[in-house]
N, CA, C and O atoms as CSV, one atom per row, in Angstrom:
chain,resi,resn,atom,element,x,y,z
A,1,UNK,N,N,100.990,140.378,129.599
A,1,UNK,CA,C,102.013,139.558,129.322
A,1,UNK,C,C,102.548,140.106,128.000
A,1,UNK,O,O,101.899,140.141,126.954
A,2,UNK,N,N,104.117,140.635,128.203
A,2,UNK,CA,C,104.402,141.157,126.912
A,2,UNK,C,C,104.996,140.363,126.130
A,2,UNK,O,O,105.619,139.470,126.705
A,3,UNK,N,N,105.036,140.365,124.820
A,3,UNK,CA,C,105.714,139.766,124.071
A,3,UNK,C,C,107.109,140.162,123.844
A,3,UNK,O,O,107.263,141.361,124.075
A,4,UNK,N,N,108.174,139.560,123.470
A,4,UNK,CA,C,109.623,140.118,123.478
A,4,UNK,C,C,110.127,139.746,122.027
A,4,UNK,O,O,110.597,138.687,121.610
A,5,UNK,N,N,109.884,140.936,121.392
A,5,UNK,CA,C,110.734,140.936,119.775
A,5,UNK,C,C,110.426,139.973,119.148
A,5,UNK,O,O,111.434,139.371,118.780
A,6,UNK,N,N,109.474,139.493,118.818
A,6,UNK,CA,C,109.168,137.983,117.707
A,6,UNK,C,C,109.372,136.543,118.484
A,6,UNK,O,O,109.418,135.563,117.740
A,7,UNK,N,N,109.495,136.316,119.861
A,7,UNK,CA,C,109.791,135.357,120.010
A,7,UNK,C,C,109.052,134.444,120.267
A,7,UNK,O,O,109.514,133.390,120.705
A,8,UNK,N,N,107.948,134.591,120.096
A,8,UNK,CA,C,106.778,133.801,119.602
A,8,UNK,C,C,106.380,133.461,118.410
A,8,UNK,O,O,105.461,132.661,118.238
A,9,UNK,N,N,107.052,134.053,117.414
A,9,UNK,CA,C,107.409,133.895,116.188
A,9,UNK,C,C,108.194,132.475,115.948
A,9,UNK,O,O,107.794,131.417,115.462
A,10,UNK,N,N,109.625,132.913,116.545
A,10,UNK,CA,C,110.551,131.550,116.521
A,10,UNK,C,C,110.012,130.403,117.038
A,10,UNK,O,O,110.135,129.317,116.471
A,11,UNK,N,N,109.538,130.527,117.871
A,11,UNK,CA,C,108.904,129.138,118.916
A,11,UNK,C,C,107.519,128.682,118.177
A,11,UNK,O,O,106.880,127.758,118.678
A,12,UNK,N,N,107.166,129.166,117.281
A,12,UNK,CA,C,105.962,128.614,116.422
A,12,UNK,C,C,106.578,128.146,115.097
A,12,UNK,O,O,106.136,127.159,114.509
A,13,UNK,N,N,107.650,128.901,114.618
A,13,UNK,CA,C,108.207,128.090,113.369
A,13,UNK,C,C,108.855,126.625,113.932
A,13,UNK,O,O,108.720,125.607,113.254
A,14,UNK,N,N,109.592,126.608,115.275
A,14,UNK,CA,C,110.238,125.496,115.938
A,14,UNK,C,C,109.170,124.334,115.724
A,14,UNK,O,O,109.289,123.190,115.285
A,15,UNK,N,N,107.845,125.214,116.301
A,15,UNK,CA,C,106.994,123.851,116.629
A,15,UNK,C,C,106.070,123.244,115.342
A,15,UNK,O,O,105.410,122.205,115.366
A,16,UNK,N,N,106.219,124.219,114.183
A,16,UNK,CA,C,105.598,123.503,113.393
A,16,UNK,C,C,106.894,122.779,112.228
A,16,UNK,O,O,106.500,122.285,111.172
A,17,UNK,N,N,108.184,122.792,112.518
A,17,UNK,CA,C,109.086,121.916,112.115
A,17,UNK,C,C,108.995,120.699,111.341
A,17,UNK,O,O,109.213,120.482,110.150
A,18,UNK,N,N,108.524,119.758,112.543
A,18,UNK,CA,C,108.318,118.188,112.522
A,18,UNK,C,C,107.142,118.256,111.134
A,18,UNK,O,O,107.302,117.739,110.028
A,19,UNK,N,N,106.051,118.999,111.580
A,19,UNK,CA,C,105.070,118.977,110.381
A,19,UNK,C,C,105.772,119.122,109.391
A,19,UNK,O,O,106.008,118.101,108.744
A,20,UNK,N,N,106.150,119.974,109.085
A,20,UNK,CA,C,106.962,121.019,107.887
A,20,UNK,C,C,107.987,119.367,107.193
A,20,UNK,O,O,107.966,118.794,106.104
A,21,UNK,N,N,108.595,119.172,108.206
A,21,UNK,CA,C,109.365,117.762,107.525
A,21,UNK,C,C,108.710,116.588,106.761
A,21,UNK,O,O,109.040,115.885,105.806
A,22,UNK,N,N,107.365,116.694,107.798
A,22,UNK,CA,C,106.937,115.328,107.315
A,22,UNK,C,C,106.318,115.380,106.108
A,22,UNK,O,O,106.106,114.297,105.564
A,23,UNK,N,N,105.864,116.697,105.375
A,23,UNK,CA,C,105.334,117.226,104.229
A,23,UNK,C,C,106.340,117.029,103.128
A,23,UNK,O,O,105.799,117.094,102.024
A,24,UNK,N,N,107.852,116.772,103.075
A,24,UNK,CA,C,108.753,116.736,102.382
A,24,UNK,C,C,108.356,115.373,101.509
A,24,UNK,O,O,107.788,114.477,102.133
A,25,UNK,N,N,108.645,115.164,100.002
A,25,UNK,CA,C,108.732,113.854,99.647
A,25,UNK,C,C,109.589,112.828,100.024
A,25,UNK,O,O,110.776,113.018,100.292
A,26,UNK,N,N,109.085,111.847,100.053
A,26,UNK,CA,C,110.205,110.591,101.006
A,26,UNK,C,C,109.802,110.463,102.438
A,26,UNK,O,O,110.195,109.458,103.029
A,27,UNK,N,N,109.015,111.406,103.134
A,27,UNK,CA,C,108.741,111.503,104.306
A,27,UNK,C,C,107.556,111.161,104.977
A,27,UNK,O,O,106.643,111.983,104.895
A,28,UNK,N,N,107.339,109.999,105.706
A,28,UNK,CA,C,106.212,109.605,106.250
A,28,UNK,C,C,105.124,109.228,105.065
A,28,UNK,O,O,103.909,109.355,105.223
A,29,UNK,N,N,105.865,108.654,103.622
A,29,UNK,CA,C,104.411,108.109,102.712
A,29,UNK,C,C,103.674,107.169,102.996
A,29,UNK,O,O,102.529,107.142,102.543
A,30,UNK,N,N,104.146,106.189,103.800
A,30,UNK,CA,C,103.015,105.122,104.058
A,30,UNK,C,C,101.617,106.068,104.727
A,30,UNK,O,O,100.460,105.859,104.363
A,31,UNK,N,N,102.003,107.103,105.743
A,31,UNK,CA,C,101.279,107.632,106.214
A,31,UNK,C,C,100.144,108.564,105.609
A,31,UNK,O,O,98.954,108.747,105.865
A,32,UNK,N,N,101.051,109.070,104.692
A,32,UNK,CA,C,100.220,109.684,103.516
A,32,UNK,C,C,99.054,109.047,102.680
A,32,UNK,O,O,97.898,109.367,102.401
A,33,UNK,N,N,99.972,107.901,102.387
A,33,UNK,CA,C,98.863,106.995,101.504
A,33,UNK,C,C,97.747,106.693,102.324
A,33,UNK,O,O,96.624,106.544,101.842
A,34,UNK,N,N,98.031,106.576,103.759
A,34,UNK,CA,C,96.847,106.173,104.389
A,34,UNK,C,C,95.659,106.959,104.678
A,34,UNK,O,O,94.606,106.502,105.123
A,35,UNK,N,N,95.894,108.136,104.403
A,35,UNK,CA,C,95.269,109.130,105.038
A,35,UNK,C,C,94.373,109.363,103.378
A,35,UNK,O,O,93.149,109.475,103.323
A,36,UNK,N,N,95.237,109.396,102.206
A,36,UNK,CA,C,94.236,109.137,101.143
A,36,UNK,C,C,93.783,108.051,101.067
A,36,UNK,O,O,92.982,108.032,100.132
A,37,UNK,N,N,93.873,106.881,101.668
A,37,UNK,CA,C,93.142,105.673,101.699
A,37,UNK,C,C,91.594,105.911,102.372
A,37,UNK,O,O,90.579,105.474,101.828
A,38,UNK,N,N,91.589,106.493,103.339
A,38,UNK,CA,C,90.614,107.039,104.036
A,38,UNK,C,C,89.540,107.955,103.015
A,38,UNK,O,O,88.318,107.862,102.896
A,39,UNK,N,N,90.378,108.735,102.439
A,39,UNK,CA,C,89.318,109.802,101.858
A,39,UNK,C,C,88.836,108.853,100.453
A,39,UNK,O,O,87.770,108.951,99.847
A,40,UNK,N,N,90.097,107.830,100.134
A,40,UNK,CA,C,89.578,107.099,98.757
A,40,UNK,C,C,88.214,106.306,99.400
A,40,UNK,O,O,87.119,106.796,99.124
A,41,UNK,N,N,88.250,105.454,99.999
A,41,UNK,CA,C,87.034,104.673,100.603
A,41,UNK,C,C,86.119,106.026,100.717
A,41,UNK,O,O,85.445,106.070,99.688
A,42,UNK,N,N,85.849,107.056,101.488
A,42,UNK,CA,C,84.376,107.780,101.829
A,42,UNK,C,C,84.529,107.910,100.138
A,42,UNK,O,O,84.056,106.909,99.599
A,43,UNK,N,N,84.916,108.613,99.453
A,43,UNK,CA,C,84.544,109.282,98.519
A,43,UNK,C,C,84.068,107.915,97.425
A,43,UNK,O,O,83.407,108.220,96.433
A,44,UNK,N,N,84.345,106.786,97.599
A,44,UNK,CA,C,83.862,105.481,96.950
A,44,UNK,C,C,82.437,105.439,97.420
A,44,UNK,O,O,81.484,105.612,96.661
A,45,UNK,N,N,82.319,105.165,98.906
A,45,UNK,CA,C,81.129,105.289,99.160
A,45,UNK,C,C,79.916,106.429,98.780
A,45,UNK,O,O,78.700,106.267,98.682
A,46,UNK,N,N,80.597,107.419,98.640
A,46,UNK,CA,C,79.627,108.441,98.340
A,46,UNK,C,C,79.258,108.419,97.006
A,46,UNK,O,O,78.059,108.421,96.728
A,47,UNK,N,N,80.021,108.401,96.219
A,47,UNK,CA,C,79.625,107.818,94.512
A,47,UNK,C,C,78.799,107.149,94.296
A,47,UNK,O,O,77.895,107.391,93.497
A,48,UNK,N,N,78.975,105.736,95.239
A,48,UNK,CA,C,78.018,104.707,94.935
A,48,UNK,C,C,76.666,105.019,95.681
A,48,UNK,O,O,75.619,104.512,95.279
A,49,UNK,N,N,76.697,105.788,96.678
A,49,UNK,CA,C,75.355,106.182,97.365
A,49,UNK,C,C,74.665,107.118,96.045
A,49,UNK,O,O,73.567,106.792,95.594
A,50,UNK,N,N,75.103,107.799,95.725
A,50,UNK,CA,C,74.347,108.753,94.816
A,50,UNK,C,C,74.295,108.047,93.401
A,50,UNK,O,O,73.716,108.709,92.539
A,51,UNK,N,N,74.689,107.086,93.096
A,51,UNK,CA,C,74.669,106.560,91.736
A,51,UNK,C,C,73.650,105.702,92.138
A,51,UNK,O,O,72.741,105.369,91.377
A,52,UNK,N,N,73.747,105.330,93.277
A,52,UNK,CA,C,72.253,104.114,93.536
A,52,UNK,C,C,71.209,104.944,93.633
A,52,UNK,O,O,70.109,104.515,93.286
A,53,UNK,N,N,71.316,106.060,94.035
A,53,UNK,CA,C,69.906,107.021,94.543
A,53,UNK,C,C,69.498,107.831,93.398
A,53,UNK,O,O,68.300,108.108,93.453
A,54,UNK,N,N,70.413,108.537,91.866
A,54,UNK,CA,C,69.903,108.558,90.966
A,54,UNK,C,C,69.110,107.803,90.129
A,54,UNK,O,O,68.033,108.131,89.631
A,55,UNK,N,N,70.005,106.279,89.951
A,55,UNK,CA,C,69.064,105.105,89.482
A,55,UNK,C,C,67.582,105.137,89.980
A,55,UNK,O,O,66.624,104.982,89.222
A,56,UNK,N,N,67.486,105.348,91.303
A,56,UNK,CA,C,65.889,105.004,91.983
A,56,UNK,C,C,65.496,106.227,91.851
A,56,UNK,O,O,64.331,106.177,91.458
A,57,UNK,N,N,65.860,107.382,91.975
A,57,UNK,CA,C,65.032,108.911,92.056
A,57,UNK,C,C,65.408,109.476,90.326
A,57,UNK,O,O,64.519,110.115,89.763
A,58,UNK,N,N,66.247,109.303,89.843
A,58,UNK,CA,C,66.406,110.021,88.776
A,58,UNK,C,C,66.636,111.707,88.870
A,58,UNK,O,O,66.408,112.502,87.958
A,59,UNK,N,N,67.143,112.025,90.213
A,59,UNK,CA,C,67.234,113.590,89.765
A,59,UNK,C,C,68.240,113.862,89.961
A,59,UNK,O,O,69.058,113.194,90.595
A,60,UNK,N,N,68.451,115.221,89.309
A,60,UNK,CA,C,69.730,115.456,88.220
A,60,UNK,C,C,71.069,115.980,89.542
A,60,UNK,O,O,72.279,115.967,89.312
A,61,UNK,N,N,70.475,116.366,90.770
A,61,UNK,CA,C,71.558,116.821,91.611
A,61,UNK,C,C,72.358,115.010,91.861
A,61,UNK,O,O,73.580,114.885,91.783
A,62,UNK,N,N,71.763,114.220,92.048
A,62,UNK,CA,C,72.208,113.136,92.414
A,62,UNK,C,C,73.202,112.732,91.042
A,62,UNK,O,O,74.371,112.479,91.336
A,63,UNK,N,N,72.880,112.661,89.748
A,63,UNK,CA,C,73.898,112.419,89.096
A,63,UNK,C,C,74.918,113.027,88.888
A,63,UNK,O,O,75.920,112.391,88.563
A,64,UNK,N,N,74.976,114.856,89.050
A,64,UNK,CA,C,76.091,115.250,89.478
A,64,UNK,C,C,76.766,115.251,90.527
A,64,UNK,O,O,77.850,115.823,90.641
A,65,UNK,N,N,76.218,114.634,91.374
A,65,UNK,CA,C,77.023,114.064,92.571
A,65,UNK,C,C,77.435,113.060,92.345
A,65,UNK,O,O,78.247,112.817,93.237
A,66,UNK,N,N,77.371,112.004,91.447
A,66,UNK,CA,C,77.765,110.490,91.436
A,66,UNK,C,C,78.974,111.368,90.317
A,66,UNK,O,O,80.045,110.880,90.676
A,67,UNK,N,N,79.200,112.107,89.495
A,67,UNK,CA,C,80.044,112.139,88.795
A,67,UNK,C,C,81.228,112.846,89.113
A,67,UNK,O,O,82.321,112.792,88.549
A,68,UNK,N,N,80.750,113.744,90.422
A,68,UNK,CA,C,81.903,114.432,90.915
A,68,UNK,C,C,82.791,113.578,91.727
A,68,UNK,O,O,84.021,113.543,91.673
A,69,UNK,N,N,81.887,112.794,92.599
A,69,UNK,CA,C,82.436,111.726,93.445
A,69,UNK,C,C,83.197,110.678,92.925
A,69,UNK,O,O,84.073,110.053,93.523
A,70,UNK,N,N,82.755,110.494,91.598
A,70,UNK,CA,C,83.347,109.536,90.982
A,70,UNK,C,C,84.656,110.422,90.285
A,70,UNK,O,O,85.369,109.669,89.621
A,71,UNK,N,N,85.030,111.556,90.289
A,71,UNK,CA,C,86.325,111.746,89.784
A,71,UNK,C,C,87.170,111.745,90.914
A,71,UNK,O,O,88.283,111.229,90.812
A,72,UNK,N,N,86.793,112.259,91.998
A,72,UNK,CA,C,87.383,112.216,93.135
A,72,UNK,C,C,87.784,110.782,93.702
A,72,UNK,O,O,88.657,110.568,94.542
A,73,UNK,N,N,87.066,109.951,93.145
A,73,UNK,CA,C,87.547,108.314,93.469
A,73,UNK,C,C,88.966,108.474,92.985
A,73,UNK,O,O,89.937,108.477,93.741
A,74,UNK,N,N,89.024,108.609,91.660
A,74,UNK,CA,C,90.055,108.637,90.682
A,74,UNK,C,C,91.143,109.527,90.997
A,74,UNK,O,O,92.274,109.327,90.555
A,75,UNK,N,N,90.821,110.607,91.825
A,75,UNK,CA,C,91.801,111.439,92.196
A,75,UNK,C,C,92.637,110.980,92.942
A,75,UNK,O,O,93.780,110.712,92.571
A,76,UNK,N,N,91.982,110.729,94.716
A,76,UNK,CA,C,92.573,109.734,95.651
A,76,UNK,C,C,93.082,108.797,95.452
A,76,UNK,O,O,93.851,108.314,96.283
A,77,UNK,N,N,92.749,108.040,93.923
A,77,UNK,CA,C,93.706,106.615,94.153
A,77,UNK,C,C,95.040,106.884,92.847
A,77,UNK,O,O,95.915,106.111,92.455
A,78,UNK,N,N,94.761,108.103,92.498
A,78,UNK,CA,C,95.710,108.568,91.697
A,78,UNK,C,C,97.107,108.866,93.282
A,78,UNK,O,O,98.232,108.409,93.486
A,79,UNK,N,N,96.324,109.711,93.951
A,79,UNK,CA,C,97.370,110.031,95.379
A,79,UNK,C,C,97.994,108.904,95.777
A,79,UNK,O,O,99.203,108.702,95.669
A,80,UNK,N,N,96.989,107.970,96.357
A,80,UNK,CA,C,97.547,106.777,96.902
A,80,UNK,C,C,99.072,106.343,96.283
A,80,UNK,O,O,100.227,106.265,96.704
A,81,UNK,N,N,98.396,106.129,95.121
A,81,UNK,CA,C,99.499,105.262,93.898
A,81,UNK,C,C,100.927,106.171,94.333
A,81,UNK,O,O,101.910,105.614,94.822
A,82,UNK,N,N,100.859,107.744,94.052
A,82,UNK,CA,C,102.109,108.127,94.141
A,82,UNK,C,C,102.467,108.209,95.477
A,82,UNK,O,O,103.691,108.240,95.598
A,83,UNK,N,N,101.875,108.255,96.503
A,83,UNK,CA,C,102.731,108.152,97.913
A,83,UNK,C,C,103.151,106.701,98.202
A,83,UNK,O,O,104.073,106.610,99.013
A,84,UNK,N,N,102.753,105.748,97.794
A,84,UNK,CA,C,102.800,104.170,97.215
A,84,UNK,C,C,104.803,104.163,96.638
A,84,UNK,O,O,105.862,103.777,97.133
A,85,UNK,N,N,104.467,104.668,95.678
A,85,UNK,CA,C,105.827,104.772,95.111
A,85,UNK,C,C,106.706,106.065,95.366
A,85,UNK,O,O,107.725,106.288,94.712
A,86,UNK,N,N,106.326,106.743,96.178
A,86,UNK,CA,C,107.675,107.545,96.472
A,86,UNK,C,C,108.133,106.761,97.906
A,86,UNK,O,O,108.801,107.585,98.530
A,87,UNK,N,N,108.057,105.734,98.532
A,87,UNK,CA,C,108.566,105.298,99.608
A,87,UNK,C,C,109.684,104.904,98.854
A,87,UNK,O,O,109.778,104.435,97.720
A,88,UNK,N,N,110.896,105.322,100.113
A,88,UNK,CA,C,111.947,105.002,99.630
A,88,UNK,C,C,112.324,103.668,99.924
A,88,UNK,O,O,111.892,103.100,100.927
A,89,UNK,N,N,113.204,103.052,99.015
A,89,UNK,CA,C,113.373,101.379,98.567
A,89,UNK,C,C,114.623,100.756,99.700
A,89,UNK,O,O,114.823,99.558,99.901
A,90,UNK,N,N,115.295,101.776,100.283
A,90,UNK,CA,C,116.547,101.554,101.134
A,90,UNK,C,C,115.734,100.945,102.292
A,90,UNK,O,O,116.256,100.017,102.909
A,91,UNK,N,N,114.167,101.491,102.749
A,91,UNK,CA,C,113.926,101.553,104.238
A,91,UNK,C,C,112.497,100.351,103.691
A,91,UNK,O,O,111.611,100.266,104.540
A,92,UNK,N,N,112.349,99.776,102.825
A,92,UNK,CA,C,111.351,98.760,102.427
A,92,UNK,C,C,112.171,97.727,102.742
A,92,UNK,O,O,113.315,97.649,102.295
A,93,UNK,N,N,111.660,96.879,103.517
A,93,UNK,CA,C,112.472,95.464,104.000
A,93,UNK,C,C,111.788,94.511,102.914
A,93,UNK,O,O,110.652,94.400,102.451
A,94,UNK,N,N,113.305,93.727,102.684
A,94,UNK,CA,C,112.932,92.569,101.835
A,94,UNK,C,C,113.106,91.108,102.375
A,94,UNK,O,O,114.151,90.546,102.703
A,95,UNK,N,N,111.516,90.521,102.389
A,95,UNK,CA,C,111.135,89.613,102.860
A,95,UNK,C,C,110.924,88.591,101.997
A,95,UNK,O,O,109.985,88.863,101.249
A,96,UNK,N,N,111.390,87.555,101.792
A,96,UNK,CA,C,111.164,86.182,101.069
A,96,UNK,C,C,110.043,85.713,101.876
A,96,UNK,O,O,109.471,86.039,102.916
A,97,UNK,N,N,109.936,84.561,100.722
A,97,UNK,CA,C,108.716,83.723,101.059
A,97,UNK,C,C,109.040,82.979,102.363
A,97,UNK,O,O,110.213,82.704,102.617
A,98,UNK,N,N,108.223,82.703,103.049
A,98,UNK,CA,C,108.114,81.951,104.344
A,98,UNK,C,C,108.622,80.662,103.963
A,98,UNK,O,O,108.344,80.206,102.854
A,99,UNK,N,N,109.384,79.995,104.825
A,99,UNK,CA,C,110.005,78.559,104.902
A,99,UNK,C,C,111.341,78.685,103.585
A,99,UNK,O,O,111.886,77.655,103.188
A,100,UNK,N,N,111.634,79.723,103.166
A,100,UNK,CA,C,112.577,79.463,102.024
A,100,UNK,C,C,113.812,79.568,102.236
A,100,UNK,O,O,114.033,80.640,102.800
A,101,UNK,N,N,114.963,78.831,102.015
A,101,UNK,CA,C,116.268,79.239,102.097
A,101,UNK,C,C,117.135,80.404,101.295
A,101,UNK,O,O,117.558,80.282,100.146
A,102,UNK,N,N,117.299,81.504,102.108
A,102,UNK,CA,C,117.555,82.408,101.391
A,102,UNK,C,C,119.092,82.247,100.257
A,102,UNK,O,O,119.369,83.097,99.411
A,103,UNK,N,N,119.676,81.351,100.435
A,103,UNK,CA,C,120.948,81.037,99.898
A,103,UNK,C,C,120.797,80.200,98.807
A,103,UNK,O,O,121.436,80.514,97.803
A,104,UNK,N,N,119.998,79.057,98.756
A,104,UNK,CA,C,119.622,78.462,97.673
A,104,UNK,C,C,118.207,78.327,96.763
A,104,UNK,O,O,117.900,77.539,95.868
A,105,UNK,N,N,117.598,79.271,97.292
A,105,UNK,CA,C,116.312,79.488,96.748
A,105,UNK,C,C,115.090,78.295,96.958
A,105,UNK,O,O,113.928,78.383,96.561
A,106,UNK,N,N,115.695,77.192,97.681
A,106,UNK,CA,C,114.914,75.819,98.141
A,106,UNK,C,C,114.091,76.211,99.131
A,106,UNK,O,O,114.430,77.217,99.753
A,107,UNK,N,N,112.909,75.563,99.487
A,107,UNK,CA,C,112.532,75.629,100.599
A,107,UNK,C,C,112.984,74.997,101.841
A,107,UNK,O,O,113.201,73.787,101.786
A,108,UNK,N,N,113.165,75.614,102.964
A,108,UNK,CA,C,113.904,75.395,103.763
A,108,UNK,C,C,113.372,74.453,104.628
A,108,UNK,O,O,112.198,74.645,104.947
A,109,UNK,N,N,114.179,73.058,105.292
A,109,UNK,CA,C,113.636,71.982,106.132
A,109,UNK,C,C,114.840,71.720,106.641
A,109,UNK,O,O,115.951,71.997,106.190
A,110,UNK,N,N,114.353,70.846,108.173
A,110,UNK,CA,C,115.523,70.753,108.977
A,110,UNK,C,C,116.047,68.987,108.851
A,110,UNK,O,O,116.649,68.288,109.666
A,111,UNK,N,N,115.697,68.782,107.938
A,111,UNK,CA,C,115.946,67.040,107.540
A,111,UNK,C,C,117.172,66.901,106.523
A,111,UNK,O,O,117.151,67.203,105.329
A,112,UNK,N,N,118.195,66.403,107.219
A,112,UNK,CA,C,119.566,66.414,106.853
A,112,UNK,C,C,120.331,67.505,106.405
A,112,UNK,O,O,121.080,67.695,105.447
A,113,UNK,N,N,119.775,68.439,107.747
A,113,UNK,CA,C,120.877,69.542,107.847
A,113,UNK,C,C,121.967,69.361,107.976
A,113,UNK,O,O,122.032,68.861,109.099
A,114,UNK,N,N,123.295,69.441,107.447
A,114,UNK,CA,C,124.659,68.928,107.830
A,114,UNK,C,C,125.395,69.617,109.287
A,114,UNK,O,O,126.198,69.065,110.038
A,115,UNK,N,N,124.621,71.476,109.418
A,115,UNK,CA,C,124.750,71.946,110.390
A,115,UNK,C,C,124.244,71.755,112.317
A,115,UNK,O,O,124.665,72.127,113.413
A,116,UNK,N,N,123.065,70.908,111.725
A,116,UNK,CA,C,122.489,70.649,112.843
A,116,UNK,C,C,123.368,69.936,113.767
A,116,UNK,O,O,124.230,69.185,113.312
A,117,UNK,N,N,123.214,70.119,115.135
A,117,UNK,CA,C,124.004,68.986,115.932
A,117,UNK,C,C,123.075,67.622,116.457
A,117,UNK,O,O,121.967,68.080,116.736
A,118,UNK,N,N,123.083,66.317,116.673
A,118,UNK,CA,C,121.961,65.778,117.061
A,118,UNK,C,C,121.953,65.797,118.548
A,118,UNK,O,O,122.842,65.703,119.395
A,119,UNK,N,N,120.620,65.953,118.594
A,119,UNK,CA,C,120.083,65.737,120.020
A,119,UNK,C,C,120.605,64.958,121.108
A,119,UNK,O,O,120.007,64.921,122.184
């Protein structure tokens, strides 16, 4: 089967476009933050394991691993915070406390509500 004049390149670019759009700042930021959260949890477990193993066995490679994973914890935390800050404000829902009247700011009650019809 012969490929016609680079048509496969155009199809590859078209197929990659949604992923490329997702990588733009402000797009899919909660998903990006979630991916970095998974990495944050993973490197935190690795750092804790290596630190505990170093305290028990005092082997140099465990101390080095604990330091490297500790730096990775800081690095991933910074990435998570960056992605959370980049979530567009207009797409964030504004939800008030449950049971609050949004007009008066007082707790919402059904007692003595003049707009409520008698049953």
